[in-house]
Biopython code that builds the backbone (N, CA, C, O; Angstrom):
import numpy as np
from Bio.PDB.StructureBuilder import StructureBuilder

atoms = [
    (1, "UNK", "N", (17.626, 4.135, 8.139)),
    (1, "UNK", "CA", (16.178, 3.457, 8.618)),
    (1, "UNK", "C", (16.202, 1.923, 8.024)),
    (1, "UNK", "O", (16.354, 1.670, 6.829)),
    (2, "UNK", "N", (16.021, 0.913, 9.092)),
    (2, "UNK", "CA", (16.100, -0.285, 8.835)),
    (2, "UNK", "C", (14.835, -0.768, 7.879)),
    (2, "UNK", "O", (13.696, -0.302, 7.929)),
    (3, "UNK", "N", (15.312, -1.826, 6.984)),
    (3, "UNK", "CA", (14.361, -2.225, 5.731)),
    (3, "UNK", "C", (13.474, -3.321, 6.516)),
    (3, "UNK", "O", (14.016, -4.208, 7.176)),
    (4, "UNK", "N", (12.312, -3.220, 6.421)),
    (4, "UNK", "CA", (11.308, -3.960, 6.923)),
    (4, "UNK", "C", (10.941, -5.243, 5.871)),
    (4, "UNK", "O", (10.288, -6.174, 6.341)),
    (5, "UNK", "N", (11.250, -5.280, 4.820)),
    (5, "UNK", "CA", (10.945, -6.201, 3.885)),
    (5, "UNK", "C", (11.954, -6.905, 3.011)),
    (5, "UNK", "O", (11.802, -7.235, 1.835)),
    (6, "UNK", "N", (12.909, -7.064, 3.711)),
    (6, "UNK", "CA", (14.304, -7.324, 3.188)),
    (6, "UNK", "C", (14.051, -9.100, 2.785)),
    (6, "UNK", "O", (14.454, -9.630, 1.749)),
    (7, "UNK", "N", (13.514, -9.587, 3.567)),
    (7, "UNK", "CA", (13.356, -11.012, 3.537)),
    (7, "UNK", "C", (12.457, -11.514, 2.098)),
    (7, "UNK", "O", (12.734, -12.398, 1.288)),
    (8, "UNK", "N", (11.371, -10.641, 2.148)),
    (8, "UNK", "CA", (10.660, -10.717, 0.856)),
    (8, "UNK", "C", (11.226, -10.533, -0.045)),
    (8, "UNK", "O", (11.104, -11.349, -0.959)),
    (9, "UNK", "N", (12.179, -9.291, -0.231)),
    (9, "UNK", "CA", (12.561, -8.898, -1.401)),
    (9, "UNK", "C", (13.651, -9.907, -1.941)),
    (9, "UNK", "O", (13.813, -10.123, -3.142)),
    (10, "UNK", "N", (14.490, -10.590, -0.781)),
    (10, "UNK", "CA", (15.559, -11.641, -1.256)),
    (10, "UNK", "C", (15.005, -12.712, -1.854)),
    (10, "UNK", "O", (15.535, -13.283, -2.807)),
    (11, "UNK", "N", (13.665, -13.127, -1.221)),
    (11, "UNK", "CA", (12.982, -14.397, -1.812)),
    (11, "UNK", "C", (12.294, -14.177, -3.053)),
    (11, "UNK", "O", (11.963, -15.149, -3.732)),
    (12, "UNK", "N", (12.043, -12.999, -3.425)),
    (12, "UNK", "CA", (11.140, -12.729, -4.654)),
    (12, "UNK", "C", (12.490, -12.654, -5.568)),
    (12, "UNK", "O", (12.251, -13.034, -6.714)),
    (13, "UNK", "N", (13.736, -12.296, -5.378)),
    (13, "UNK", "CA", (15.014, -11.936, -6.377)),
    (13, "UNK", "C", (15.465, -13.449, -6.589)),
    (13, "UNK", "O", (15.888, -13.778, -7.697)),
    (14, "UNK", "N", (15.375, -14.486, -5.434)),
    (14, "UNK", "CA", (15.879, -15.872, -6.065)),
    (14, "UNK", "C", (14.779, -16.309, -6.916)),
    (14, "UNK", "O", (15.181, -16.720, -8.005)),
    (15, "UNK", "N", (13.620, -16.345, -6.769)),
    (15, "UNK", "CA", (12.535, -16.390, -7.653)),
    (15, "UNK", "C", (12.834, -15.987, -8.908)),
    (15, "UNK", "O", (12.955, -16.789, -9.833)),
    (16, "UNK", "N", (12.957, -14.872, -9.021)),
    (16, "UNK", "CA", (13.286, -14.046, -10.294)),
    (16, "UNK", "C", (14.369, -14.666, -11.030)),
    (16, "UNK", "O", (14.233, -14.870, -12.236)),
    (17, "UNK", "N", (15.591, -15.031, -10.329)),
    (17, "UNK", "CA", (16.775, -15.646, -10.902)),
    (17, "UNK", "C", (16.340, -17.226, -11.342)),
    (17, "UNK", "O", (16.760, -17.547, -12.454)),
    (18, "UNK", "N", (15.792, -17.944, -10.838)),
    (18, "UNK", "CA", (15.343, -19.179, -11.222)),
    (18, "UNK", "C", (14.407, -19.318, -12.394)),
    (18, "UNK", "O", (14.262, -20.349, -13.051)),
    (19, "UNK", "N", (13.801, -18.200, -12.581)),
    (19, "UNK", "CA", (12.556, -18.362, -13.739)),
    (19, "UNK", "C", (12.813, -17.578, -14.922)),
    (19, "UNK", "O", (13.661, -16.692, -14.821)),
    (20, "UNK", "N", (12.220, -17.750, -16.043)),
    (20, "UNK", "CA", (12.236, -16.862, -17.146)),
    (20, "UNK", "C", (10.924, -16.750, -17.962)),
    (20, "UNK", "O", (10.180, -17.709, -17.751)),
    (21, "UNK", "N", (10.553, -16.050, -18.633)),
    (21, "UNK", "CA", (9.405, -15.895, -19.282)),
    (21, "UNK", "C", (9.226, -17.294, -20.177)),
    (21, "UNK", "O", (8.186, -17.950, -20.240)),
    (22, "UNK", "N", (10.459, -17.592, -20.838)),
    (22, "UNK", "CA", (10.063, -18.616, -21.866)),
    (22, "UNK", "C", (9.776, -19.938, -21.149)),
    (22, "UNK", "O", (9.308, -20.827, -21.860)),
    (23, "UNK", "N", (10.009, -20.252, -19.664)),
    (23, "UNK", "CA", (9.378, -21.171, -18.783)),
    (23, "UNK", "C", (8.161, -21.276, -18.634)),
    (23, "UNK", "O", (7.638, -22.246, -18.086)),
    (24, "UNK", "N", (7.405, -20.081, -19.202)),
    (24, "UNK", "CA", (5.936, -19.764, -18.919)),
    (24, "UNK", "C", (5.644, -19.393, -17.365)),
    (24, "UNK", "O", (4.511, -19.475, -16.891)),
    (25, "UNK", "N", (6.573, -19.051, -16.752)),
    (25, "UNK", "CA", (6.417, -18.262, -15.453)),
    (25, "UNK", "C", (5.982, -16.859, -15.578)),
    (25, "UNK", "O", (6.362, -16.182, -16.532)),
    (26, "UNK", "N", (5.194, -16.380, -14.652)),
    (26, "UNK", "CA", (4.611, -14.882, -15.201)),
    (26, "UNK", "C", (5.559, -13.972, -14.207)),
    (26, "UNK", "O", (5.352, -13.535, -13.075)),
    (27, "UNK", "N", (6.831, -13.856, -15.214)),
    (27, "UNK", "CA", (7.926, -12.775, -14.341)),
    (27, "UNK", "C", (7.550, -11.791, -14.008)),
    (27, "UNK", "O", (7.914, -11.263, -12.957)),
    (28, "UNK", "N", (6.652, -11.245, -14.886)),
    (28, "UNK", "CA", (5.972, -9.696, -14.285)),
    (28, "UNK", "C", (5.471, -9.720, -13.034)),
    (28, "UNK", "O", (5.766, -8.732, -12.360)),
    (29, "UNK", "N", (4.734, -10.631, -12.459)),
    (29, "UNK", "CA", (4.402, -10.645, -11.335)),
    (29, "UNK", "C", (5.157, -10.608, -10.364)),
    (29, "UNK", "O", (4.815, -9.966, -9.371)),
    (30, "UNK", "N", (6.448, -11.327, -10.404)),
    (30, "UNK", "CA", (7.782, -11.341, -9.474)),
    (30, "UNK", "C", (8.096, -9.815, -9.433)),
    (30, "UNK", "O", (8.021, -9.054, -8.468)),
    (31, "UNK", "N", (8.461, -9.561, -10.702)),
    (31, "UNK", "CA", (9.067, -7.997, -10.375)),
    (31, "UNK", "C", (7.864, -6.977, -9.855)),
    (31, "UNK", "O", (8.185, -6.113, -9.039)),
    (32, "UNK", "N", (6.559, -7.052, -10.284)),
    (32, "UNK", "CA", (5.658, -6.317, -9.727)),
    (32, "UNK", "C", (5.510, -6.490, -8.286)),
    (32, "UNK", "O", (5.255, -5.405, -7.763)),
    (33, "UNK", "N", (5.584, -7.596, -7.322)),
    (33, "UNK", "CA", (5.575, -7.693, -6.231)),
    (33, "UNK", "C", (6.806, -7.226, -5.436)),
    (33, "UNK", "O", (6.791, -6.779, -4.289)),
    (34, "UNK", "N", (7.941, -7.414, -6.282)),
    (34, "UNK", "CA", (9.259, -7.280, -5.539)),
    (34, "UNK", "C", (9.336, -5.565, -5.458)),
    (34, "UNK", "O", (9.615, -4.939, -4.436)),
    (35, "UNK", "N", (9.054, -5.034, -6.648)),
    (35, "UNK", "CA", (8.661, -3.645, -6.739)),
    (35, "UNK", "C", (7.615, -2.943, -5.412)),
    (35, "UNK", "O", (7.957, -1.888, -4.878)),
    (36, "UNK", "N", (6.558, -3.548, -5.064)),
    (36, "UNK", "CA", (5.827, -3.240, -4.203)),
    (36, "UNK", "C", (6.352, -3.309, -2.676)),
    (36, "UNK", "O", (5.863, -2.719, -1.713)),
    (37, "UNK", "N", (7.413, -4.131, -2.692)),
    (37, "UNK", "CA", (8.253, -4.357, -1.327)),
    (37, "UNK", "C", (9.144, -3.316, -1.173)),
    (37, "UNK", "O", (9.346, -2.783, -0.082)),
    (38, "UNK", "N", (9.763, -2.951, -2.335)),
    (38, "UNK", "CA", (10.688, -1.810, -2.428)),
    (38, "UNK", "C", (10.018, -0.532, -2.069)),
    (38, "UNK", "O", (10.533, 0.403, -1.456)),
    (39, "UNK", "N", (8.733, -0.615, -2.556)),
    (39, "UNK", "CA", (8.083, 0.671, -2.249)),
    (39, "UNK", "C", (7.719, 0.791, -0.832)),
    (39, "UNK", "O", (7.980, 1.829, -0.226)),
    (40, "UNK", "N", (7.151, -0.170, -0.278)),
    (40, "UNK", "CA", (6.827, -0.233, 1.405)),
    (40, "UNK", "C", (8.385, 0.176, 1.987)),
    (40, "UNK", "O", (8.464, 0.758, 3.069)),
    (41, "UNK", "N", (9.208, -0.048, 1.468)),
    (41, "UNK", "CA", (10.682, -0.011, 2.456)),
    (41, "UNK", "C", (11.093, 1.391, 1.703)),
    (41, "UNK", "O", (12.289, 1.646, 1.840)),
    (42, "UNK", "N", (10.514, 2.142, 1.105)),
    (42, "UNK", "CA", (10.616, 3.623, 0.879)),
    (42, "UNK", "C", (12.002, 3.577, -0.210)),
    (42, "UNK", "O", (12.896, 4.424, -0.222)),
    (43, "UNK", "N", (11.937, 2.651, -0.893)),
    (43, "UNK", "CA", (13.108, 2.380, -2.228)),
    (43, "UNK", "C", (12.557, 2.678, -3.454)),
    (43, "UNK", "O", (12.518, 1.832, -4.348)),
    (44, "UNK", "N", (12.117, 3.816, -3.591)),
    (44, "UNK", "CA", (11.063, 4.390, -4.778)),
    (44, "UNK", "C", (12.082, 4.126, -6.139)),
    (44, "UNK", "O", (11.622, 3.604, -7.154)),
    (45, "UNK", "N", (13.047, 4.410, -6.071)),
    (45, "UNK", "CA", (13.868, 4.213, -7.216)),
    (45, "UNK", "C", (13.971, 2.778, -7.847)),
    (45, "UNK", "O", (14.081, 2.651, -9.066)),
    (46, "UNK", "N", (13.933, 1.708, -7.006)),
    (46, "UNK", "CA", (14.113, 0.281, -7.021)),
    (46, "UNK", "C", (12.850, 0.122, -7.496)),
    (46, "UNK", "O", (12.805, -0.440, -8.591)),
    (47, "UNK", "N", (11.715, 0.468, -6.973)),
    (47, "UNK", "CA", (10.423, 0.050, -7.033)),
    (47, "UNK", "C", (10.011, 0.401, -8.232)),
    (47, "UNK", "O", (9.350, -0.404, -8.889)),
    (48, "UNK", "N", (10.348, 1.753, -8.774)),
    (48, "UNK", "CA", (10.093, 2.198, -10.289)),
    (48, "UNK", "C", (10.680, 1.338, -11.366)),
    (48, "UNK", "O", (10.083, 1.090, -12.414)),
    (49, "UNK", "N", (11.870, 0.897, -11.066)),
    (49, "UNK", "CA", (12.622, 0.173, -11.982)),
    (49, "UNK", "C", (12.071, -1.338, -12.159)),
    (49, "UNK", "O", (12.035, -1.882, -13.263)),
    (50, "UNK", "N", (11.672, -1.923, -11.034)),
    (50, "UNK", "CA", (10.920, -3.138, -10.933)),
    (50, "UNK", "C", (9.303, -3.250, -11.849)),
    (50, "UNK", "O", (8.853, -4.181, -12.518)),
    (51, "UNK", "N", (8.703, -1.838, -11.521)),
    (51, "UNK", "CA", (7.691, -1.810, -12.012)),
    (51, "UNK", "C", (7.698, -1.783, -13.796)),
    (51, "UNK", "O", (6.909, -2.297, -14.590)),
    (52, "UNK", "N", (8.809, -1.045, -14.000)),
    (52, "UNK", "CA", (8.859, -0.694, -15.587)),
    (52, "UNK", "C", (9.427, -2.319, -15.937)),
    (52, "UNK", "O", (8.853, -2.837, -16.895)),
    (53, "UNK", "N", (10.317, -3.023, -15.366)),
    (53, "UNK", "CA", (10.556, -4.546, -15.621)),
    (53, "UNK", "C", (9.313, -5.174, -16.117)),
    (53, "UNK", "O", (9.145, -5.608, -17.256)),
    (54, "UNK", "N", (8.247, -5.180, -14.909)),
    (54, "UNK", "CA", (7.092, -5.928, -14.979)),
    (54, "UNK", "C", (6.225, -5.521, -16.033)),
    (54, "UNK", "O", (5.488, -6.394, -16.491)),
    (55, "UNK", "N", (6.143, -4.067, -16.640)),
    (55, "UNK", "CA", (5.451, -3.898, -17.857)),
    (55, "UNK", "C", (6.502, -4.502, -19.033)),
    (55, "UNK", "O", (6.042, -5.037, -20.042)),
    (56, "UNK", "N", (7.542, -4.406, -18.874)),
    (56, "UNK", "CA", (8.173, -5.054, -20.179)),
    (56, "UNK", "C", (7.923, -6.622, -20.305)),
    (56, "UNK", "O", (7.754, -7.259, -21.345)),
    (57, "UNK", "N", (7.940, -7.094, -18.989)),
    (57, "UNK", "CA", (7.904, -8.756, -19.291)),
    (57, "UNK", "C", (5.965, -8.967, -19.367)),
    (57, "UNK", "O", (5.402, -10.057, -19.272)),
    (58, "UNK", "N", (5.470, -8.020, -19.501)),
    (58, "UNK", "CA", (3.693, -8.321, -19.678)),
    (58, "UNK", "C", (2.841, -8.001, -18.864)),
    (58, "UNK", "O", (1.706, -8.476, -18.906)),
    (59, "UNK", "N", (3.298, -6.979, -17.806)),
    (59, "UNK", "CA", (2.177, -6.391, -16.777)),
    (59, "UNK", "C", (1.044, -5.735, -17.688)),
    (59, "UNK", "O", (1.354, -4.833, -18.467)),
    (60, "UNK", "N", (-0.379, -6.229, -17.580)),
    (60, "UNK", "CA", (-1.360, -5.277, -18.216)),
    (60, "UNK", "C", (-1.598, -4.350, -16.999)),
    (60, "UNK", "O", (-1.808, -4.762, -15.858)),
    (61, "UNK", "N", (-1.547, -3.193, -17.332)),
    (61, "UNK", "CA", (-1.724, -2.172, -16.450)),
    (61, "UNK", "C", (-3.210, -1.661, -16.120)),
    (61, "UNK", "O", (-3.629, -0.910, -15.240)),
    (62, "UNK", "N", (-3.787, -2.291, -17.065)),
    (62, "UNK", "CA", (-5.515, -1.905, -17.065)),
    (62, "UNK", "C", (-6.232, -2.945, -15.910)),
    (62, "UNK", "O", (-7.270, -2.749, -15.277)),
    (63, "UNK", "N", (-5.270, -4.169, -15.860)),
    (63, "UNK", "CA", (-5.924, -5.263, -14.856)),
    (63, "UNK", "C", (-5.368, -5.353, -13.626)),
    (63, "UNK", "O", (-6.048, -5.834, -12.720)),
    (64, "UNK", "N", (-3.783, -4.825, -13.328)),
    (64, "UNK", "CA", (-3.241, -4.606, -12.034)),
    (64, "UNK", "C", (-3.303, -3.388, -11.527)),
    (64, "UNK", "O", (-3.121, -2.462, -12.318)),
    (65, "UNK", "N", (-3.530, -3.121, -10.322)),
    (65, "UNK", "CA", (-3.634, -1.643, -9.354)),
    (65, "UNK", "C", (-2.254, -1.183, -9.902)),
    (65, "UNK", "O", (-1.221, -1.852, -9.913)),
    (66, "UNK", "N", (-2.473, 0.386, -10.462)),
    (66, "UNK", "CA", (-1.366, 1.215, -10.538)),
    (66, "UNK", "C", (-1.104, 1.784, -9.472)),
    (66, "UNK", "O", (-1.942, 2.571, -9.030)),
    (67, "UNK", "N", (0.122, 1.559, -8.750)),
    (67, "UNK", "CA", (0.789, 1.683, -7.468)),
    (67, "UNK", "C", (1.325, 2.966, -7.986)),
    (67, "UNK", "O", (1.681, 3.182, -9.144)),
    (68, "UNK", "N", (1.343, 3.947, -6.796)),
    (68, "UNK", "CA", (2.007, 5.366, -6.985)),
    (68, "UNK", "C", (3.588, 5.290, -7.264)),
    (68, "UNK", "O", (4.208, 6.146, -7.896)),
    (69, "UNK", "N", (4.121, 4.182, -6.719)),
    (69, "UNK", "CA", (5.683, 4.235, -6.772)),
    (69, "UNK", "C", (6.020, 4.204, -8.335)),
    (69, "UNK", "O", (7.133, 4.554, -8.728)),
    (70, "UNK", "N", (4.930, 3.735, -9.293)),
    (70, "UNK", "CA", (5.266, 4.074, -10.786)),
    (70, "UNK", "C", (5.038, 5.411, -11.236)),
    (70, "UNK", "O", (5.253, 5.554, -12.440)),
    (71, "UNK", "N", (4.687, 6.375, -10.654)),
    (71, "UNK", "CA", (4.311, 7.585, -11.100)),
    (71, "UNK", "C", (5.554, 8.508, -10.084)),
    (71, "UNK", "O", (5.547, 8.382, -8.859)),
    (72, "UNK", "N", (6.437, 9.298, -10.709)),
    (72, "UNK", "CA", (7.270, 9.911, -9.907)),
    (72, "UNK", "C", (6.881, 11.282, -9.353)),
    (72, "UNK", "O", (7.620, 11.918, -8.601)),
    (73, "UNK", "N", (5.715, 11.691, -9.754)),
    (73, "UNK", "CA", (5.081, 12.737, -9.037)),
    (73, "UNK", "C", (4.224, 12.658, -7.703)),
    (73, "UNK", "O", (3.762, 13.615, -7.082)),
    (74, "UNK", "N", (4.085, 10.973, -7.323)),
    (74, "UNK", "CA", (3.204, 11.057, -6.268)),
    (74, "UNK", "C", (3.744, 10.298, -5.243)),
    (74, "UNK", "O", (4.594, 9.522, -5.681)),
    (75, "UNK", "N", (3.593, 10.230, -4.153)),
    (75, "UNK", "CA", (3.981, 9.302, -2.921)),
    (75, "UNK", "C", (2.724, 9.007, -2.144)),
    (75, "UNK", "O", (2.058, 9.968, -1.760)),
    (76, "UNK", "N", (2.350, 7.851, -1.886)),
    (76, "UNK", "CA", (1.477, 7.085, -1.323)),
    (76, "UNK", "C", (1.355, 7.636, 0.248)),
    (76, "UNK", "O", (0.272, 7.922, 0.760)),
    (77, "UNK", "N", (2.609, 7.735, 0.913)),
    (77, "UNK", "CA", (2.790, 8.016, 2.341)),
    (77, "UNK", "C", (2.323, 9.550, 2.234)),
    (77, "UNK", "O", (1.716, 9.898, 3.247)),
    (78, "UNK", "N", (2.430, 10.375, 1.433)),
    (78, "UNK", "CA", (1.744, 11.772, 1.613)),
    (78, "UNK", "C", (0.530, 11.786, 2.090)),
    (78, "UNK", "O", (0.183, 12.549, 2.992)),
    (79, "UNK", "N", (-0.378, 10.778, 1.418)),
    (79, "UNK", "CA", (-1.768, 10.877, 1.658)),
    (79, "UNK", "C", (-2.123, 10.088, 2.935)),
    (79, "UNK", "O", (-3.306, 10.150, 3.269)),
    (80, "UNK", "N", (-1.380, 9.434, 3.621)),
    (80, "UNK", "CA", (-1.728, 8.629, 4.704)),
    (80, "UNK", "C", (-2.294, 9.541, 5.899)),
    (80, "UNK", "O", (-3.417, 9.480, 6.399)),
    (81, "UNK", "N", (-1.317, 10.335, 6.205)),
    (81, "UNK", "CA", (-1.715, 11.165, 7.307)),
    (81, "UNK", "C", (-2.919, 11.751, 6.975)),
    (81, "UNK", "O", (-3.823, 11.312, 7.686)),
    (82, "UNK", "N", (-3.312, 12.642, 6.103)),
    (82, "UNK", "CA", (-4.746, 13.293, 5.924)),
    (82, "UNK", "C", (-5.805, 12.152, 6.226)),
    (82, "UNK", "O", (-6.696, 12.415, 7.034)),
    (83, "UNK", "N", (-5.765, 10.845, 5.601)),
    (83, "UNK", "CA", (-6.663, 9.832, 5.571)),
    (83, "UNK", "C", (-6.676, 9.388, 7.308)),
    (83, "UNK", "O", (-7.775, 9.134, 7.800)),
    (84, "UNK", "N", (-5.891, 9.337, 7.863)),
    (84, "UNK", "CA", (-5.752, 9.051, 9.324)),
    (84, "UNK", "C", (-6.550, 9.978, 10.198)),
    (84, "UNK", "O", (-7.329, 9.603, 11.074)),
    (85, "UNK", "N", (-6.236, 11.439, 9.820)),
    (85, "UNK", "CA", (-6.925, 12.606, 10.553)),
    (85, "UNK", "C", (-8.500, 12.492, 10.199)),
    (85, "UNK", "O", (-9.294, 12.800, 11.087)),
    (86, "UNK", "N", (-8.941, 12.105, 9.063)),
    (86, "UNK", "CA", (-10.163, 12.091, 8.778)),
    (86, "UNK", "C", (-11.115, 11.213, 9.426)),
    (86, "UNK", "O", (-12.242, 11.527, 9.809)),
    (87, "UNK", "N", (-10.382, 9.741, 9.537)),
    (87, "UNK", "CA", (-11.009, 8.720, 10.422)),
    (87, "UNK", "C", (-11.176, 8.986, 11.697)),
    (87, "UNK", "O", (-12.228, 8.754, 12.292)),
    (88, "UNK", "N", (-9.867, 9.639, 12.367)),
    (88, "UNK", "CA", (-9.985, 10.211, 13.667)),
    (88, "UNK", "C", (-11.014, 11.110, 13.790)),
    (88, "UNK", "O", (-11.794, 10.928, 14.725)),
    (89, "UNK", "N", (-11.199, 12.089, 13.016)),
    (89, "UNK", "CA", (-12.181, 13.101, 13.375)),
    (89, "UNK", "C", (-13.531, 12.495, 13.171)),
    (89, "UNK", "O", (-14.377, 12.977, 13.924)),
    (90, "UNK", "N", (-14.053, 11.381, 12.192)),
    (90, "UNK", "CA", (-15.186, 11.156, 12.188)),
    (90, "UNK", "C", (-15.397, 9.897, 13.528)),
    (90, "UNK", "O", (-16.536, 9.568, 13.861)),
    (91, "UNK", "N", (-14.528, 9.467, 14.000)),
    (91, "UNK", "CA", (-14.325, 8.670, 15.193)),
    (91, "UNK", "C", (-14.887, 9.502, 16.362)),
    (91, "UNK", "O", (-15.802, 9.091, 17.075)),
    (92, "UNK", "N", (-14.265, 10.734, 16.521)),
    (92, "UNK", "CA", (-14.485, 11.688, 17.317)),
    (92, "UNK", "C", (-15.891, 12.040, 17.352)),
    (92, "UNK", "O", (-16.474, 12.034, 18.436)),
    (93, "UNK", "N", (-16.622, 12.410, 16.065)),
    (93, "UNK", "CA", (-17.836, 12.709, 16.127)),
    (93, "UNK", "C", (-18.608, 11.295, 16.473)),
    (93, "UNK", "O", (-19.507, 11.357, 17.312)),
    (94, "UNK", "N", (-18.403, 10.442, 16.069)),
    (94, "UNK", "CA", (-19.538, 9.421, 16.577)),
    (94, "UNK", "C", (-19.407, 8.985, 18.100)),
    (94, "UNK", "O", (-20.349, 8.569, 18.774)),
    (95, "UNK", "N", (-18.063, 9.146, 18.553)),
    (95, "UNK", "CA", (-18.111, 9.264, 20.107)),
    (95, "UNK", "C", (-18.840, 10.346, 20.606)),
    (95, "UNK", "O", (-19.602, 10.019, 21.515)),
    (96, "UNK", "N", (-18.852, 11.490, 20.314)),
    (96, "UNK", "CA", (-19.284, 12.375, 20.832)),
    (96, "UNK", "C", (-20.695, 12.419, 20.558)),
    (96, "UNK", "O", (-21.411, 12.940, 21.413)),
    (97, "UNK", "N", (-21.140, 12.024, 19.660)),
    (97, "UNK", "CA", (-22.909, 11.714, 19.129)),
    (97, "UNK", "C", (-23.386, 10.945, 20.348)),
    (97, "UNK", "O", (-24.254, 11.320, 21.136)),
    (98, "UNK", "N", (-22.666, 9.775, 20.391)),
    (98, "UNK", "CA", (-22.978, 8.730, 21.553)),
    (98, "UNK", "C", (-23.235, 9.411, 22.939)),
    (98, "UNK", "O", (-24.265, 9.297, 23.604)),
    (99, "UNK", "N", (-22.060, 10.181, 23.276)),
    (99, "UNK", "CA", (-22.211, 10.911, 24.566)),
    (99, "UNK", "C", (-23.179, 11.736, 24.867)),
    (99, "UNK", "O", (-23.620, 11.963, 25.993)),
    (100, "UNK", "N", (-23.687, 12.421, 23.352)),
    (100, "UNK", "CA", (-24.599, 13.336, 23.679)),
    (100, "UNK", "C", (-26.195, 12.378, 23.918)),
    (100, "UNK", "O", (-27.164, 12.802, 24.548)),
    (101, "UNK", "N", (-26.125, 11.371, 23.400)),
    (101, "UNK", "CA", (-27.477, 10.647, 23.480)),
    (101, "UNK", "C", (-27.514, 10.239, 24.784)),
    (101, "UNK", "O", (-28.571, 10.493, 25.362)),
    (102, "UNK", "N", (-26.462, 9.545, 25.568)),
    (102, "UNK", "CA", (-26.157, 9.076, 26.873)),
    (102, "UNK", "C", (-26.663, 10.175, 27.690)),
    (102, "UNK", "O", (-27.644, 10.008, 28.414)),
    (103, "UNK", "N", (-26.091, 11.206, 27.619)),
    (103, "UNK", "CA", (-26.353, 12.270, 28.578)),
    (103, "UNK", "C", (-27.605, 12.685, 28.594)),
    (103, "UNK", "O", (-28.138, 13.094, 29.625)),
    (104, "UNK", "N", (-28.200, 12.621, 27.452)),
    (104, "UNK", "CA", (-29.799, 13.272, 27.092)),
    (104, "UNK", "C", (-30.695, 12.184, 27.800)),
    (104, "UNK", "O", (-31.695, 12.605, 28.382)),
    (105, "UNK", "N", (-30.461, 10.924, 27.811)),
    (105, "UNK", "CA", (-31.050, 9.914, 28.453)),
    (105, "UNK", "C", (-31.109, 9.907, 29.721)),
    (105, "UNK", "O", (-32.163, 9.720, 30.329)),
    (106, "UNK", "N", (-29.912, 10.122, 30.314)),
    (106, "UNK", "CA", (-29.550, 10.022, 31.802)),
    (106, "UNK", "C", (-30.361, 11.302, 32.437)),
    (106, "UNK", "O", (-30.940, 11.185, 33.517)),
    (107, "UNK", "N", (-30.365, 12.683, 31.607)),
    (107, "UNK", "CA", (-30.910, 13.779, 32.129)),
    (107, "UNK", "C", (-32.609, 13.601, 32.322)),
    (107, "UNK", "O", (-33.291, 14.091, 33.223)),
    (108, "UNK", "N", (-33.026, 12.818, 31.286)),
    (108, "UNK", "CA", (-34.751, 12.578, 31.622)),
    (108, "UNK", "C", (-34.853, 11.717, 32.271)),
    (108, "UNK", "O", (-35.924, 11.811, 32.871)),
    (109, "UNK", "N", (-34.083, 10.451, 32.656)),
    (109, "UNK", "CA", (-34.264, 9.589, 33.706)),
    (109, "UNK", "C", (-34.185, 10.336, 35.019)),
    (109, "UNK", "O", (-35.094, 10.203, 35.839)),
    (110, "UNK", "N", (-33.110, 11.142, 35.269)),
    (110, "UNK", "CA", (-33.028, 11.879, 36.800)),
    (110, "UNK", "C", (-33.723, 13.241, 36.773)),
    (110, "UNK", "O", (-33.679, 13.946, 37.781)),
    (111, "UNK", "N", (-34.438, 13.695, 35.540)),
    (111, "UNK", "CA", (-35.372, 14.665, 35.463)),
    (111, "UNK", "C", (-35.637, 15.676, 36.058)),
    (111, "UNK", "O", (-36.601, 16.359, 35.713)),
]
sb = StructureBuilder()
sb.init_structure("model")
sb.init_model(0)
sb.init_chain("A")
sb.init_seg("    ")
for serial, (resi, resn, name, xyz) in enumerate(atoms, 1):
    if name == "N":
        sb.init_residue(resn, " ", resi, " ")
    sb.init_atom(name, np.array(xyz, "f"), 0.0, 1.0, " ", f" {name:<3s}", serial, name[0])
structure = sb.get_structure()
C-alpha cells in the first residue's frame, strides 16, 4: 500500500534534525505531528515511537489530543465504518421524511 504522507514525514524529519530543545524549539510538537502522519499512513509502531518521543520532549498530554495511535488497544480506523453507517442512516431518514412530506403535499393538492 503506497504511503500518502511520505513528503510530510520527510519534511518534519528534516526539521527534527535541525532543531533541539536547547535551541528553544518545540521538539515535542514535531514528533507529535510526524507521529500523526505515520498514524495516517498505518505505520502504527512508528507513530507510537514518535508519540513517546513527544512525551519525553515535553508534550503535555492533558493539553493536546490523545490520539489512538498512542494506545495499542485501539485503532481509529475501526471506528470509522460505524460512524459512516450512522451518518448514512441519518441522511436516509432525513431524505425519507422529506419525501413523505412532499408526497403528502402533492396528495392534498391533487386530492
